[in-house]
C-alpha positions as CSV (number, residue, x, y, z in Angstrom):
1,M,165.6,210.1,174.7
2,D,166.5,207.3,172.8
3,A,169.3,206.4,175.1
4,V,167.8,204.0,177.2
5,P,169.6,201.6,179.6
6,P,169.7,198.1,178.6
7,V,168.0,195.5,180.7
8,S,167.6,192.2,181.0
9,S,164.6,191.0,178.3
10,D,163.7,187.7,179.3
11,R,160.4,187.2,179.3
12,L,157.3,184.2,178.6
13,V,157.1,184.9,175.3
14,R,158.8,187.6,173.1
15,R,157.1,186.9,169.9
16,P,154.0,184.6,170.0
17,S,152.7,182.7,167.0
18,P,149.3,183.8,165.9
19,G,148.3,180.2,167.0
20,A,149.6,180.9,170.2
21,C,147.7,184.2,170.4
22,F,144.1,182.7,169.5
23,G,145.0,180.1,172.2
24,A,145.3,182.5,175.2
25,I,141.7,183.4,174.9
26,R,141.3,180.3,177.5
27,H,143.2,182.3,180.5
28,P,141.1,184.1,182.6
29,E,142.6,187.4,182.3
30,L,141.4,187.8,178.5
31,Y,138.4,185.9,178.9
32,R,137.0,188.6,181.4
33,N,138.5,191.4,179.4
34,F,136.3,190.3,176.3
35,A,133.2,189.6,178.5
36,I,133.2,193.5,179.1
37,H,133.1,194.0,175.8
38,V,130.5,191.5,175.0
39,F,128.4,192.5,178.1
40,V,128.9,196.3,178.1
41,M,130.1,197.9,175.4
42,L,128.4,195.5,172.5
43,P,125.0,196.5,173.5
44,A,126.0,200.1,173.8
45,A,126.8,200.2,170.4
46,L,123.9,198.3,169.5
47,V,121.7,200.9,171.2
48,M,123.9,203.6,169.3
49,A,123.4,202.3,165.7
50,W,119.7,201.8,166.6
51,I,119.6,205.7,167.6
52,G,121.5,206.1,164.4
53,T,118.6,204.7,162.6
54,R,116.2,207.2,164.2
55,V,118.1,209.7,163.0
56,D,118.1,208.7,159.5
57,A,114.0,208.0,159.8
58,A,113.9,212.2,161.4
59,L,116.2,213.3,158.3
60,G,114.5,211.3,155.8
61,L,117.3,209.3,154.9
62,G,117.0,205.5,153.7
63,R,119.2,202.6,153.8
64,F,122.4,202.7,152.1
65,L,122.6,199.1,151.2
66,S,119.7,196.7,150.9
67,W,118.9,193.8,153.0
68,P,120.3,191.0,153.2
69,A,123.5,192.8,151.9
70,S,123.6,195.1,154.1
71,G,123.5,192.3,156.8
72,L,126.3,189.8,155.4
73,L,128.5,192.6,155.0
74,G,128.2,193.9,158.4
75,L,128.5,190.5,159.6
76,L,131.5,190.2,157.7
77,L,133.2,193.0,159.2
78,V,132.2,192.8,162.7
79,A,133.7,188.9,162.4
80,V,137.1,190.6,160.9
81,G,137.1,192.9,163.5
82,G,136.8,190.5,166.7
83,V,139.2,188.3,165.1
84,W,141.7,191.0,164.6
85,V,141.1,192.2,168.3
86,W,141.2,188.3,169.4
87,Y,144.7,187.9,168.1
88,V,146.3,191.4,169.3
89,Y,144.7,191.0,172.9
90,G,146.4,187.3,172.8
91,Y,149.6,188.8,171.7
92,L,149.8,191.6,174.2
93,F,148.6,188.7,176.8
94,L,151.6,186.5,175.8
95,S,154.1,189.1,175.3
96,G,153.7,191.5,178.0
97,G,152.7,189.1,180.8
98,G,149.2,190.7,181.9
99,S,145.8,191.3,179.9
100,P,144.6,194.3,177.8
101,G,143.1,195.9,180.7
102,T,144.2,197.2,184.0
103,H,141.0,196.4,185.6
104,V,141.5,192.8,184.9
105,D,144.8,192.0,186.4
106,G,146.9,195.4,186.4
107,G,147.7,195.2,182.6
108,P,151.2,194.4,181.2
109,T,154.3,193.8,183.0
110,W,156.8,194.2,180.2
111,L,156.8,196.8,177.2
112,V,155.3,195.0,173.9
113,D,156.9,196.8,170.7
114,T,157.1,193.8,168.7
115,G,154.6,192.4,166.2
116,P,151.3,194.2,165.5
117,Y,152.2,196.7,168.6
118,T,155.7,197.7,166.6
119,V,153.3,199.2,163.9
120,I,150.7,201.2,166.2
121,R,150.2,201.8,169.8
122,H,146.8,200.8,169.7
123,P,146.3,198.2,166.9
124,S,142.9,196.7,168.8
125,V,141.5,200.0,168.1
126,L,141.4,199.2,164.2
127,G,139.4,196.1,164.9
128,K,137.0,197.5,167.3
129,L,136.6,200.2,164.5
130,A,135.9,197.6,162.1
131,G,133.4,196.2,164.3
132,V,131.4,199.4,165.0
133,A,131.3,200.1,161.7
134,G,130.0,196.6,160.6
135,L,127.1,197.2,163.0
136,G,126.4,200.5,161.4
137,V,126.3,198.8,158.0
138,A,124.2,195.8,159.2
139,F,121.7,198.6,160.2
140,G,122.2,200.6,157.1
141,S,122.4,203.7,158.8
142,P,124.2,206.5,156.9
143,S,124.1,208.9,160.2
144,F,125.6,206.2,162.2
145,L,128.9,205.6,160.0
146,L,129.2,209.2,159.1
147,G,128.3,210.8,162.4
148,F,128.5,208.6,165.2
149,V,131.6,206.5,164.1
150,P,133.9,209.3,163.9
151,I,133.0,210.4,167.2
152,L,133.4,207.1,168.8
153,V,136.9,206.9,167.1
154,V,137.8,210.4,168.7
155,Y,136.5,209.0,172.2
156,S,138.5,205.9,171.6
157,L,141.8,208.0,171.0
158,V,141.4,210.3,173.9
159,T,140.8,207.4,176.5
160,N,143.6,205.6,175.1
161,R,145.9,208.6,175.4
162,W,144.7,209.8,178.5
163,L,144.0,206.6,180.7
164,Q,146.0,203.4,178.9
165,E,149.4,205.6,178.1
166,R,149.0,207.7,181.4
167,H,149.7,204.0,183.3
168,C,152.3,203.0,180.4
169,D,153.7,206.1,181.2
170,A,154.0,205.4,184.8
171,R,154.9,201.9,184.7
172,F,157.4,201.7,181.9
173,G,159.2,205.3,182.0
174,E,161.7,206.3,179.9
175,A,161.1,203.0,177.6
176,Y,157.6,203.9,177.1
177,Q,158.5,207.6,176.0
178,V,160.7,206.4,173.5
179,Y,158.4,203.6,172.2
180,R,155.7,206.6,171.9
181,E,158.2,208.7,169.6
182,R,158.8,205.8,167.3
183,V,155.2,204.3,167.2
184,P,152.4,206.2,166.1
185,M,148.8,205.7,168.3
186,L,147.0,204.5,164.8
187,L,148.2,205.9,161.4
188,P,150.7,203.1,160.6
189,R,153.8,204.1,159.1
190,P,155.8,202.6,156.2
191,S,158.9,202.0,158.8
192,G,156.6,199.9,161.3
193,I,155.4,197.9,158.6
194,R,158.8,197.3,157.8
195,R,159.6,196.8,161.2
196,W,157.0,194.2,161.5
197,M,157.7,192.1,158.2
198,R,161.1,191.9,159.7
199,D,160.4,190.6,163.0
200,E,161.8,193.9,164.4
201,A,161.4,195.6,168.1
202,A,160.4,199.2,167.9
203,V,162.7,200.2,170.9
204,G,164.7,197.1,171.1
205,D,165.1,193.5,172.3
206,D,167.6,194.6,174.9
207,T,166.0,197.8,175.9
208,V,162.4,196.6,177.1
209,R,161.6,197.3,180.7
210,A,158.9,196.9,183.2
211,H,158.3,198.4,186.7
212,G,157.1,195.9,188.7
213,A,154.1,197.1,190.7
214,S,150.8,197.5,189.2
215,P,149.7,201.1,188.6
216,P,147.5,202.4,191.1
217,A,143.5,202.6,190.8
218,V,143.5,200.0,188.4
219,W,139.8,200.4,188.5
220,Y,140.2,203.8,187.2
221,E,140.1,203.2,183.7
222,L,137.1,200.9,183.4
223,R,135.2,203.3,185.4
224,W,136.0,206.1,182.8
225,Y,135.0,203.9,179.9
226,L,131.7,203.1,181.2
227,V,131.4,207.3,182.1
228,G,132.1,207.6,178.4
229,L,129.7,205.4,176.9
230,A,126.7,206.7,179.0
231,L,127.8,210.1,178.1
232,L,127.9,209.6,174.6
233,L,124.3,207.2,174.7
234,V,123.2,210.8,176.3
235,L,124.8,213.1,173.4
236,F,123.3,210.7,170.7
237,S,120.1,210.6,172.2
238,A,119.8,214.4,172.7
239,A,120.7,214.5,168.7
240,L,117.9,212.5,168.0
241,W,115.8,214.7,170.1
242,V,117.0,217.5,168.7
243,I,116.6,216.6,165.0
244,R,113.2,215.4,165.5
245,G,112.0,218.5,166.9
246,I,113.4,220.4,164.1
247,A,111.9,217.9,161.5
248,A,108.5,218.4,163.1
């Protein structure tokens, strides 16, 4: 499995600088992807956080942190998470030659196995987790942080594995299988951190490959994300209804 035939690694930017990654937001492939997070996922997360406060009230749970400390800490977590997602998305766009979302332009055309992507396969999840946790902190909801957030993490990992990585398997073939064996999905290993510090690639500078065509049904990924968010909202609303009924 490790013996991947070498191919040319000629590409736009192999290891983009942080400044270049942040500056990449001006490209429509990136800001369109961010628009989906701002206008779809963020409102859904806000509604979930609000439902969490209603669950807290039904259970008789108070805020775990008083205002305005909770608001300031929550805002900090949201900002840190947003900046991290901005950076890793810019890195993926510049090094991979495509946006993070297949629904925007079909996704990257090169396998990215350097920088943060040599440590874990989905570094953006860490930023999204920080942002969602920040909302829970700002709302002061124990139920959201301890109950809803773990479910959201599992949802994100499942969709990444069975939606995003399915397209990566089809596009990059054996090289992505090697990458998946060497790089964990979410929990970093010391070897991955050392690779990043040494500016090393996970698969190898001369073993990165890409299949030129975009994966079929590029809107498939976005549709399932939207369906998943809707189902989560229904699930959390049903949990609130059940808890209120029990508490009544």
